[in-house]
C-alpha positions in Angstrom: 107.7 122.8 53.7 105.0 123.2 56.3 102.4 125.9 56.2 101.6 128.2 59.1 98.4 126.3 59.6 100.2 123.0 59.9 102.7 124.5 62.3 99.9 125.8 64.5 98.0 122.5 64.4 101.2 120.6 65.4 101.5 122.9 68.5 97.8 122.2 69.3 98.6 118.4 69.1 101.6 118.8 71.3 99.8 120.8 74.0 96.6 118.7 73.9 97.5 115.9 76.4 98.5 118.2 79.2 96.2 118.5 82.2 95.7 122.2 82.7 93.7 124.1 85.3 93.6 127.6 86.7 96.8 126.8 88.7 99.4 124.0 88.8 102.1 122.2 86.9 99.9 121.7 83.8 99.9 125.5 83.2 103.7 125.6 83.8 104.3 122.7 81.4 102.1 124.5 78.8 104.0 127.7 79.2 107.3 125.8 79.0 106.3 124.5 75.6 105.1 127.9 74.4 108.4 129.3 75.6 110.2 127.2 73.1 108.5 129.2 70.3 108.6 132.7 71.8 110.4 134.0 74.8 108.2 134.4 77.9 108.3 136.2 81.1 106.6 133.9 83.6 105.0 135.3 86.7 104.1 133.3 89.9 101.5 134.9 92.2 101.2 133.3 95.7 98.1 131.7 97.0 96.1 134.2 99.2 97.2 137.3 97.2 94.3 139.7 96.9 93.6 140.6 93.3 90.8 143.1 92.9 87.7 141.5 94.5 89.3 138.0 94.2 91.9 136.0 96.0 94.5 133.7 94.3 93.3 130.2 95.3 95.2 127.2 96.4 97.3 125.4 93.7 95.9 122.1 92.4 98.0 119.3 91.0 97.1 115.7 90.1 99.2 112.6 89.6 96.7 109.9 89.0 93.0 109.1 89.2 90.8 106.2 88.3 87.6 104.1 89.0 88.4 100.4 89.0 86.0 97.4 89.0 86.2 94.4 91.3 88.9 92.8 89.0 91.1 95.9 89.2 90.3 97.0 85.6 90.2 100.8 85.3 86.9 101.6 83.8 87.6 105.4 84.1 91.3 106.4 83.8 92.8 109.8 84.1 95.9 108.5 82.2 93.7 108.0 79.1 92.4 111.6 79.2 92.7 114.5 81.6 89.0 115.2 81.1 88.1 112.1 83.1 88.6 114.0 86.4 86.4 116.8 87.7 88.8 119.8 87.6 90.1 120.7 91.1 88.9 117.5 92.6 90.0 117.0 96.2 91.8 113.8 96.9 89.8 110.6 97.6 90.6 107.0 98.2 87.5 104.8 98.8 85.5 101.8 97.8 81.9 102.7 96.9 78.9 100.9 95.5 77.8 102.1 92.0 74.6 103.5 93.4 76.6 105.9 95.6 79.3 106.5 93.0 76.8 107.7 90.5 76.4 111.0 92.3 80.0 111.8 91.5 79.8 110.8 87.8 79.2 113.3 85.0 78.1 112.3 81.5 76.4 113.7 78.4 73.4 111.6 77.7 72.7 113.5 74.4 76.2 112.5 73.2 76.7 109.1 74.7 80.2 108.5 73.4 81.7 111.9 74.5 83.3 112.8 77.8 82.3 116.2 79.3 84.6 118.8 80.8 83.5 119.8 84.3 85.2 121.7 87.1 84.7 122.6 90.7 87.2 125.4 91.3 85.9 127.1 94.4 83.8 124.3 96.1 85.6 121.3 97.6 84.3 118.4 95.6 85.4 115.3 93.7 84.2 113.5 90.7 84.8 111.8 87.4 83.6 112.5 83.8 83.0 109.6 81.4 81.0 108.6 78.4 77.4 107.8 79.0 77.9 104.5 77.1 80.7 103.6 79.5 78.4 104.3 82.5 75.6 102.3 81.0 77.9 99.3 80.7 78.9 99.3 84.3 77.3 96.5 86.4 76.2 97.1 89.9 78.8 96.4 92.6 81.6 98.0 94.4 84.2 100.2 92.7 87.6 101.4 93.9 87.8 105.2 93.6 91.2 107.0 93.7 92.1 110.6 93.0 95.7 111.3 93.8 95.6 115.1 93.9 96.8 117.9 96.1 95.3 121.3 97.0 97.9 123.3 98.8 99.3 126.8 99.0 101.3 127.5 95.9 101.0 130.0 93.0 98.9 131.1 90.1 101.1 131.1 87.0 100.8 133.3 83.9 103.2 134.6 81.2 103.8 137.5 78.9 105.6 138.0 75.7 106.3 141.6 74.5 107.1 142.6 70.9 108.6 146.2 71.3 107.2 148.8 69.0 108.1 152.3 67.9 105.8 153.7 70.7 105.0 152.5 74.2 101.3 152.4 73.5 100.2 148.8 73.7 98.0 146.3 72.0 97.3 143.3 74.3 96.5 139.9 72.9 95.1 137.6 75.6 94.5 133.9 75.6 93.3 131.6 78.4 95.5 128.6 79.2 93.5 126.9 81.9 91.5 124.2 80.0 92.7 120.6 79.8 92.4 118.5 76.7 90.3 120.9 74.6 91.7 121.8 71.2 89.5 124.6 70.1 88.9 126.0 73.5 91.6 127.2 73.7 94.7 125.6 72.3 93.9 127.0 68.8 93.8 130.5 70.3 97.2 129.9 71.9 98.7 128.6 68.7 97.4 131.5 66.7 98.8 134.0 69.3 102.2 132.3 69.2 102.4 132.5 65.4 101.2 136.1 65.4 103.8 137.0 67.9 106.5 135.4 65.8 105.4 137.3 62.7 105.3 140.7 64.5 108.8 140.1 65.8 110.1 139.9 62.2 109.5 143.6 61.9 109.3 146.6 64.3 105.6 147.3 64.6 104.3 150.8 65.5 102.6 149.7 68.7 104.1 147.6 71.4 102.3 144.2 71.4 101.9 142.4 74.7 100.7 138.8 74.6 99.2 137.5 77.9 98.8 133.8 78.4 96.8 133.3 81.6 94.2 131.2 83.3 90.6 132.3 82.4 88.9 134.9 84.7 91.2 134.7 87.7 94.3 135.0 85.5 93.1 138.1 83.6 91.9 139.6 86.9 95.4 138.9 88.4 97.1 140.5 85.4 94.8 143.6 85.7 95.4 143.9 89.4 99.2 143.7 88.9 99.2 146.2 86.0 96.6 148.8 87.2 99.1 151.6 87.4 100.2 151.2 83.8 96.9 150.2 82.3 96.6 153.6 80.5 99.3 152.3 78.0 96.8 149.8 76.7 95.1 151.4 73.7 93.7 148.3 71.9 93.3 144.7 72.7 92.0 141.4 71.4 91.0 138.2 73.2 91.6 135.1 71.1 89.5 132.0 71.8 88.0 129.1 69.8 90.2 130.1 66.9 90.4 126.8 65.0 86.9 125.3 64.2 85.5 125.4 60.7 82.7 127.9 61.5 82.6 131.5 60.3 84.6 134.1 62.1 82.9 136.0 65.0 84.0 139.3 66.4 82.5 140.5 69.7 82.7 144.3 70.2 84.3 145.9 73.2 82.0 147.2 76.0 82.4 150.7 74.5 81.2 149.4 71.1 83.0 152.2 69.2 86.6 151.5 70.2 89.2 151.6 67.4 89.6 147.9 67.5 85.9 147.5 66.9 86.1 149.8 63.8 89.2 148.0 62.5 87.8 144.5 63.0 84.5 145.4 61.3 86.4 147.0 58.3 88.8 144.1 57.9 86.1 141.4 58.1 83.8 143.3 55.8 86.4 144.0 53.1 87.9 140.5 53.3 84.9 138.8 52.0 85.2 136.1 54.6 82.0 134.7 56.2 81.7 136.4 59.5 79.4 137.7 62.2 79.8 140.8 64.5 78.2 140.6 67.9 77.5 143.3 70.4 79.2 143.2 73.8 77.7 141.1 76.6 79.3 140.8 80.1 79.6 137.1 79.7 82.1 135.0 77.7 85.9 135.1 77.9 88.3 137.6 79.4 87.1 140.5 77.4 84.6 141.0 80.2 87.5 141.6 82.6 89.4 144.0 80.4 86.1 145.8 79.6 84.9 146.0 83.2 83.8 149.6 83.8 86.7 150.5 86.1 89.2 149.7 83.3 86.9 150.1 80.2 89.6 149.0 77.8 89.0 148.9 74.1 89.3 145.1 74.0 87.2 142.9 71.7 87.1 139.2 71.2 87.8 137.2 68.0 86.7 133.6 67.6 85.2 131.3 65.0 82.1 129.6 66.5 81.6 131.4 69.8 81.7 129.6 73.2 78.9 127.0 73.7 77.9 127.6 70.1 79.0 124.1 68.9 78.0 120.7 70.3 81.7 119.7 70.8 82.2 122.6 73.2 83.7 121.4 76.5 83.7 117.8 75.5 86.2 115.2 74.4 85.0 115.8 70.8 86.9 119.1 70.9 90.1 117.3 70.0 92.8 118.0 67.4 90.7 116.5 64.6 88.0 119.1 65.4 90.3 122.1 64.5 91.8 122.6 61.1 95.1 124.2 59.9 93.0 126.2 57.3 90.7 127.6 59.9 93.6 128.7 62.1 95.3 130.3 59.1 92.1 132.2 58.4 92.0 133.5 62.0 95.7 134.4 61.9 95.1 136.3 58.6 92.4 138.4 60.1 94.6 139.3 63.1 97.5 140.1 60.8 95.3 142.4 58.7 93.7 144.1 61.6 97.0 144.8 63.4 98.4 146.2 60.1 95.6 148.7 60.0 96.0 149.6 63.7 99.7 150.2 63.1 99.3 152.3 60.0 96.2 154.3 60.9 97.2 157.9 61.6 95.8 161.4 61.5 97.7 163.7 59.3 97.8 167.5 58.7 97.9 168.8 55.2 100.9 171.2 55.0 99.7 172.7 51.7 96.0 173.1 52.3 95.2 176.0 50.1 94.3 174.5 46.8 95.6 171.2 45.4 99.4 171.0 45.6 101.2 170.2 42.4 102.0 166.5 42.7 103.7 166.2 39.3 106.7 168.4 40.0 107.3 166.4 43.2 107.5 163.2 41.2 104.5 161.7 42.9 102.6 160.9 39.7 105.8 159.5 38.1 106.2 157.1 41.1 102.9 155.5 40.2 103.8 154.6 36.7 104.7 151.0 37.4 101.7 150.3 39.6 98.8 148.2 38.4 96.5 150.3 40.6 97.9 153.7 39.5 94.5 155.2 39.2 93.5 154.1 42.7 96.8 155.3 44.1 96.3 158.7 42.5 92.8 159.0 44.0 94.2 157.8 47.4 96.7 160.7 47.4 93.9 163.2 46.6 91.7 161.8 49.3 94.5 161.8 51.9 95.2 165.4 51.1 91.6 166.3 51.3 91.0 164.7 54.7 94.3 165.4 56.3 92.8 168.0 58.7 94.0 166.5 62.0 90.5 165.1 62.5 90.3 162.1 60.2 92.5 159.0 60.2 93.5 156.9 57.3 90.8 154.4 58.1 88.3 157.2 57.7 89.8 158.0 54.4 89.6 154.4 53.2 86.0 154.0 54.3 84.8 157.3 52.8 86.7 156.9 49.5 85.9 153.2 49.2 89.6 152.4 48.6 91.8 149.6 50.1 93.4 150.7 53.3 96.9 149.6 52.2 96.5 151.8 49.1 95.6 154.8 51.3 98.4 154.2 53.7 100.9 153.9 50.9 99.7 157.2 49.5 100.1 158.8 52.9 103.7 157.5 53.2 104.5 159.0 49.8 102.9 162.4 50.7 104.7 162.5 54.0 108.0 161.7 52.3 107.3 164.6 49.9 106.8 167.0 52.8 103.1 167.6 52.0 101.6 166.1 55.2 102.7 165.5 58.7 101.4 163.3 61.6 
């Protein structure tokens, strides 16, 4: 029987070969595969559509690309890896001397066996990415250069998956799906989101959960532009990225810094005992900066393991399926699961018997604890919930102030509410 981590890793391996960009058939193929795991509503937004201060660009697709030597041998081949082509390269068919070709070649001299990931989204350009050791081995001479790509009016594609909750208030989980063969950035994030969505669908959560799979920056901006009138439903959010490397967990606060998701993530990470780091917000990074832009100012943070650009393999061919581990993705999933459980159960209650301590014994509340191994904690949780159920404090406040596990406090609140002693 496979573990959740193994299932997520298998999805990463399946998606890895696809050539993704901010538009095009690679994104559609990616979403087609994700759609086999969870139902998706796919949106196509035409080229030229104004989205906030941006415009949906032309759609880019590529069929083949290579650099071939005089014998016809492909020394750089898109078929071997989608990283070999500069993203959004315009088409080209030419024969060039190596001296002229070098200006269109990108390498990583500090990591001579790795291929870098480079793009040119909004400037017409063409180029290839290759290992420095491959470049060093090329003799002078003429090389055939071919990029069989198209830039034409088309669409930007993104998708949503919604898990209905008891209330319409939403938690958004956002992942970028624009990078080609990069496992940690961000196929691991996509895989964690897919598994999380499937887990949430097994029950009816309190909040409605909306999963957004969109190209980075322009995709999130497009989603915001198309949902501006209903954005007030979004109460919490989390951007998932770089979710599968072996580094410690990193949470980046929302722009507000004190949003409920910030409190919940800090609490879950600190009480879990997992190695972690909490960063303050900066207006650079992934799509949290779009959701947190001052006009929207949503309570959206970002969860990753090692942050972007924080590991040598970032944006290189070394960010492959071997770089991410099932155990790391399971750890990221567990934190998301625990955080959303707190978000869903955190309520403010009002004590309906606030004058003196109500008699719990005659209501059978003490008897109900008899079989619990944590009966003493559960009893104290009831007393703390009664004490702080003043309409001003939530259950997370209770857990933090009392130094008790959140689940114990939430269970106590459920028992007290069932006994008619508190109400939401």
